[in-house]
C-alpha positions as CSV (number, residue, x, y, z in Angstrom):
1,M,103.7,106.0,130.0
2,P,102.6,107.2,126.5
3,V,101.6,110.8,126.1
4,N,98.6,111.9,124.1
5,Y,98.8,115.4,122.6
6,F,95.9,117.3,121.3
7,L,95.3,120.9,120.2
8,H,92.5,122.9,121.8
9,N,89.4,124.4,120.3
10,N,86.9,126.1,122.6
11,E,84.0,126.3,120.1
12,Y,83.1,122.6,120.0
13,D,82.8,119.9,122.6
14,S,84.7,117.1,121.0
15,I,85.7,115.4,117.7
16,I,87.9,112.7,116.5
17,K,91.7,113.0,116.7
18,G,93.6,112.5,113.5
19,E,96.1,113.7,111.0
20,L,95.5,116.2,108.3
21,L,97.1,115.9,104.9
22,R,97.8,119.0,102.8
23,E,95.4,119.5,99.9
24,E,95.4,121.6,96.7
25,N,92.6,124.2,96.4
26,I,91.2,123.7,99.9
27,T,87.6,124.7,100.0
28,Y,86.7,123.2,103.4
29,S,88.7,122.7,106.6
30,T,88.3,119.1,107.6
31,N,90.5,116.4,106.2
32,R,89.6,115.0,102.8
33,N,91.4,111.7,103.8
34,I,89.5,111.5,107.1
35,K,88.9,107.7,106.7
36,D,92.6,106.8,106.5
37,T,93.6,109.2,109.3
38,V,90.9,108.0,111.7
39,F,91.7,104.4,111.0
40,R,95.4,104.7,111.6
41,L,94.9,106.5,114.9
42,L,92.0,104.3,116.0
43,M,94.0,101.2,115.5
44,D,97.2,102.5,117.1
45,D,96.1,100.6,120.2
46,E,97.1,97.1,121.4
47,E,93.6,96.2,122.5
48,H,92.0,97.2,119.2
49,L,94.7,95.3,117.3
50,L,94.3,92.2,119.4
51,S,90.5,92.3,118.7
52,L,91.2,92.8,115.0
53,F,93.7,89.9,114.9
54,N,91.4,87.5,116.6
55,A,88.5,88.5,114.3
56,L,90.7,88.0,111.2
57,E,92.4,84.8,112.2
58,G,89.6,83.1,114.2
59,T,91.8,83.0,117.4
60,Q,91.1,83.9,121.0
61,Y,94.2,85.5,122.3
62,K,93.6,87.5,125.5
63,E,96.9,89.2,126.3
64,K,97.3,92.6,124.6
65,D,101.0,92.5,125.7
66,L,101.5,90.0,122.8
67,I,100.9,92.8,120.3
68,R,103.9,94.8,119.0
69,I,103.1,97.7,116.6
70,N,105.8,98.0,113.9
71,T,104.1,100.1,111.2
72,L,106.7,101.7,108.9
73,K,106.8,105.5,109.4
74,G,109.2,108.3,109.6
75,A,111.9,109.8,107.3
76,L,113.7,106.4,106.9
77,F,110.6,104.9,105.1
78,S,109.3,108.1,103.5
79,K,108.7,106.4,100.2
80,L,107.4,103.1,101.7
81,Q,104.8,103.6,104.5
82,N,102.0,101.2,105.3
83,D,98.8,101.8,107.1
84,L,99.3,99.3,109.8
85,S,101.5,96.4,110.7
86,F,101.9,94.5,114.0
87,S,103.3,91.3,115.4
88,L,101.6,88.9,117.7
89,G,104.4,87.3,119.8
90,E,107.0,85.7,117.7
91,W,104.5,83.9,115.5
92,Y,102.6,86.3,113.3
93,L,103.3,89.5,111.4
94,S,100.0,91.1,110.2
95,I,100.0,93.7,107.5
96,V,96.7,95.7,107.1
97,E,96.1,98.3,104.5
98,H,93.1,100.5,104.5
99,Q,91.9,101.5,101.1
100,S,89.0,103.5,99.6
101,T,90.1,102.8,96.0
102,I,90.4,99.5,94.3
103,T,93.9,98.3,93.5
104,E,95.3,94.9,92.4
105,N,98.8,95.8,93.4
106,A,98.3,95.2,97.1
107,P,100.5,91.9,97.1
108,I,103.5,93.7,95.6
109,R,103.3,96.6,98.0
110,Q,102.7,94.4,101.0
111,L,105.7,92.1,100.0
112,L,107.9,95.2,100.2
113,Y,106.4,96.1,103.6
114,I,107.0,92.6,104.9
115,A,110.7,92.7,103.8
116,R,111.3,96.0,105.4
117,I,109.7,95.0,108.6
118,W,111.6,91.7,108.8
119,E,114.7,93.8,108.4
120,Q,113.7,95.7,111.6
121,L,112.6,92.7,113.6
122,L,115.3,90.2,112.8
123,E,119.0,89.9,113.7
124,L,120.3,89.9,110.2
125,K,123.6,88.4,111.1
126,K,121.8,85.2,112.0
127,L,120.9,84.8,108.3
128,Y,124.4,83.6,107.7
129,R,124.3,80.8,110.3
130,G,123.7,77.2,109.4
131,K,120.6,76.9,111.6
132,L,117.3,77.9,110.2
133,L,116.1,81.3,111.4
134,K,112.5,81.3,112.2
135,V,110.4,84.4,111.2
136,P,106.9,85.5,112.1
137,T,104.4,84.2,109.6
138,P,103.1,87.1,107.4
139,R,99.3,87.6,107.2
140,A,98.3,90.3,104.7
141,Y,94.9,92.0,104.5
142,L,93.3,94.9,102.7
143,L,90.3,96.6,104.3
144,Y,88.2,98.3,101.7
145,N,85.5,100.9,102.3
146,G,85.3,103.0,99.1
147,R,82.2,103.7,97.1
148,A,82.9,101.7,94.0
149,D,81.2,98.3,93.7
150,F,83.4,95.7,95.3
151,P,82.6,92.1,96.5
152,M,82.3,91.3,100.2
153,Q,85.7,89.5,100.0
154,K,88.3,89.0,97.3
155,V,91.7,87.3,97.2
156,Y,94.7,88.8,95.5
157,R,97.8,86.8,94.7
158,L,101.3,88.0,94.1
159,S,101.9,85.4,91.3
160,D,99.1,87.1,89.3
161,A,101.5,89.9,88.6
162,F,104.3,87.6,87.2
163,W,104.8,87.9,83.4
164,A,105.5,84.2,83.2
165,Q,102.6,82.3,84.7
166,E,103.4,78.8,86.1
167,S,101.3,76.2,87.8
168,E,103.5,76.3,90.8
169,P,104.8,79.9,91.1
170,P,108.3,80.2,92.7
171,M,106.9,82.5,95.4
172,E,103.5,83.6,96.6
173,L,101.8,86.1,98.9
174,I,98.1,86.1,99.4
175,V,96.3,89.3,100.3
176,T,92.7,89.0,101.5
177,A,90.7,92.0,100.6
178,I,87.6,92.6,102.8
179,N,84.8,95.0,102.1
180,I,84.0,96.7,105.5
181,N,81.1,98.8,104.2
182,L,78.1,98.2,106.3
183,D,75.9,97.2,103.4
184,K,78.1,94.2,102.6
185,E,77.6,92.7,106.1
186,H,80.9,91.0,106.2
187,P,81.1,88.7,109.3
188,L,84.4,90.4,110.3
189,L,82.4,93.5,111.5
190,E,80.4,91.4,114.1
191,K,83.6,89.7,115.3
192,C,85.5,93.0,115.7
193,P,83.2,95.6,117.3
194,I,85.6,98.5,117.1
195,L,85.9,98.0,113.3
196,K,82.1,97.9,113.0
197,E,81.8,101.2,115.0
198,Y,84.4,102.7,112.7
199,S,82.4,101.6,109.6
200,I,79.3,103.1,111.2
201,F,81.1,106.4,111.8
202,I,82.4,106.6,108.2
203,A,79.0,105.6,106.7
204,R,77.2,108.4,108.6
205,I,79.6,111.0,107.4
206,R,79.2,109.7,103.8
207,N,75.4,109.6,104.1
208,K,75.2,113.2,105.4
209,M,77.4,114.4,102.6
210,A,75.3,112.5,100.0
211,G,72.3,114.4,101.5
212,G,73.8,117.7,100.6
213,K,75.8,118.7,103.8
214,N,79.3,119.8,103.4
215,R,82.1,117.8,104.9
216,D,82.6,120.0,108.0
217,I,79.0,119.8,109.0
218,A,78.8,116.1,108.3
219,V,81.8,115.4,110.5
220,K,80.6,117.6,113.4
221,E,77.1,116.1,113.4
222,T,78.4,112.5,113.1
223,I,80.8,113.0,116.0
224,R,78.1,114.3,118.3
225,E,75.6,111.6,117.3
226,C,78.2,108.8,117.8
227,I,79.1,110.1,121.3
228,E,75.5,110.3,122.3
229,E,74.9,106.7,121.0
230,G,78.1,105.3,122.5
231,I,79.7,104.6,119.1
232,L,83.5,104.9,119.3
233,W,82.6,106.7,122.6
234,E,85.9,106.1,124.4
235,F,87.9,107.1,121.3
236,L,85.9,110.2,120.6
237,N,85.3,111.3,124.2
238,R,88.7,110.5,125.8
239,H,90.0,114.0,125.7
240,G,86.8,116.0,125.2
241,K,87.1,119.2,123.1
242,E,90.8,118.8,122.7
243,V,90.2,116.1,120.2
244,Y,88.1,118.3,117.9
245,S,90.9,120.6,116.6
246,M,92.9,117.7,115.1
247,L,90.7,117.7,112.1
248,F,91.2,121.4,111.5
249,E,95.0,121.8,111.7
250,E,97.5,120.9,109.0
251,I,99.2,118.2,111.0
252,T,100.3,114.7,110.0
253,Y,100.3,111.4,111.8
254,E,104.1,111.6,112.0
255,D,103.8,115.1,113.5
256,I,101.6,113.6,116.2
257,I,104.1,110.9,117.0
258,Q,106.9,113.4,117.2
259,I,104.9,115.7,119.5
260,R,104.2,112.7,121.8
261,V,108.0,111.9,121.9
262,E,108.9,115.5,122.7
263,E,106.2,115.7,125.5
264,A,107.4,112.4,127.0
265,V,111.0,113.8,127.2
266,E,109.7,117.0,128.8
267,D,107.7,115.0,131.3
268,A,110.8,112.9,132.2
269,V,112.8,116.1,132.7
270,E,110.1,117.6,134.9
271,E,109.8,114.5,136.9
272,S,113.6,114.5,137.5
273,L,113.5,118.1,138.6
274,Q,110.6,117.4,141.0
275,Q,112.5,114.5,142.5
276,G,115.5,116.8,143.0
277,R,113.4,119.4,144.7
278,L,111.9,116.8,146.9
279,E,115.3,115.5,148.0
280,K,116.4,119.1,148.8
281,T,113.2,119.7,150.9
282,K,113.8,116.4,152.8
283,S,117.4,117.5,153.6
284,F,116.2,120.9,154.8
285,I,113.6,119.2,157.0
286,Q,116.2,116.9,158.5
287,N,118.4,119.9,159.4
288,L,115.4,121.6,161.1
289,L,114.6,118.4,163.0
290,Q,118.1,118.4,164.4
291,R,117.4,121.9,165.8
292,N,114.4,120.6,167.7
293,L,111.9,122.9,166.0
294,S,108.2,122.1,166.3
295,D,106.4,120.4,163.4
296,E,104.3,123.6,162.9
297,D,107.5,125.7,162.5
298,I,109.0,123.1,160.1
299,C,105.8,123.0,158.0
300,A,106.0,126.8,157.7
301,L,109.7,127.0,156.9
302,A,109.9,124.0,154.5
303,E,106.5,124.7,153.0
304,C,105.5,121.0,153.4
305,D,102.9,119.0,155.3
306,R,103.3,116.8,158.4
307,A,103.3,113.6,156.3
308,L,106.6,114.5,154.7
309,I,108.1,115.5,158.1
310,D,107.0,112.1,159.5
311,E,108.6,110.4,156.5
312,V,111.9,112.1,157.1
313,R,111.8,111.4,160.8
314,N,111.1,107.7,160.2
315,Q,114.0,107.5,157.6
316,K,116.3,109.0,160.2
317,K,115.3,106.4,162.8
318,G,115.8,103.6,160.3
C-alpha cells in the first residue's frame, strides 16, 4: 500500500502538496515553480492518468490497472528527467511535458526520453533475435500554460530540426503542444476534468498576483477558495493541514518519493514486529488455557480480549 508523507504546519488548514526547488535570492517562501510541482504530483495517480490518456487519444479505457507510471527520475537520470511518462498496457507509451515557456526542442528531448524508457521497459536481449520485438507506440505531448501568446494547439516535428531537409525524413517524432490556459478553451479541458481544475487553480493564483498580491498570499487564498468550491477538492483536502507545509519547505519531488519508500519499509518492519508479538501472545494464551484458568484471568494476564482467547481455543480444537 503506497505511503503518503507530508510535513505538518499548525497555522493553516490545508494547501497543495508539492516539491520545492531551491532558488537564488529568495524573497518569498512558496515555490516559484509551483505549476510544475503541482502538475507532477497531481498526475502521479493512475486514475488521473487514465482520464488524461482517454481525453488526449479519444479512447474510453476504464481500468486504471492498465496504467504504469515510468517517469524518469532519480540519480540514474539526473541529467535527463521528464515531467511525466506512463504506459497503457503493452500498447502505448505516453510522454507528457508540462511547460510554461515556449520551446521548439520538445521533439528532441522527448525522443531521448522515449529511448531511455524503452531501455527500462524492454528485454534488450530480445533485440538480437530474428523475430520482430513489439514496443509500445509512443505518443508525445506538451501541455503549455505560460503567459506568452501561444496558439490553442501546435504540432512540432523532429524532422524540423534536421539540417538536411527531405520530403520523406528518415525518422520522425510528432509532439502535439496544447495550450491549457483557460482563455484558449481547448476541448481537452472539458474531456479531462482534473486537468481543467488544475488550470483553474493556476489561473487563480496568476490573477491574484497580477492584482498585486504576493505569491504566498495568492497561493493561500486560492487553496482555500478551491476547497470551498470543490476544485481539486480531494487532492487539496486529502490530508488536511499536513499538505500545506509542502510549499514552504526546501524539498524536491525525488525527496518525497524517497521518504515514501523509507516509510513503507518502516511500516513493513512494524507490521512484522506486531505479527511476532501477536504470535507470542497466542502462545501464552494457549499455555494459560492448558492450566484451566478462567477467561477473565487470561484476559488480565495476557492483556487481551475474549475474542483472541476464543480464536486460540478454536485453533486448538481444529
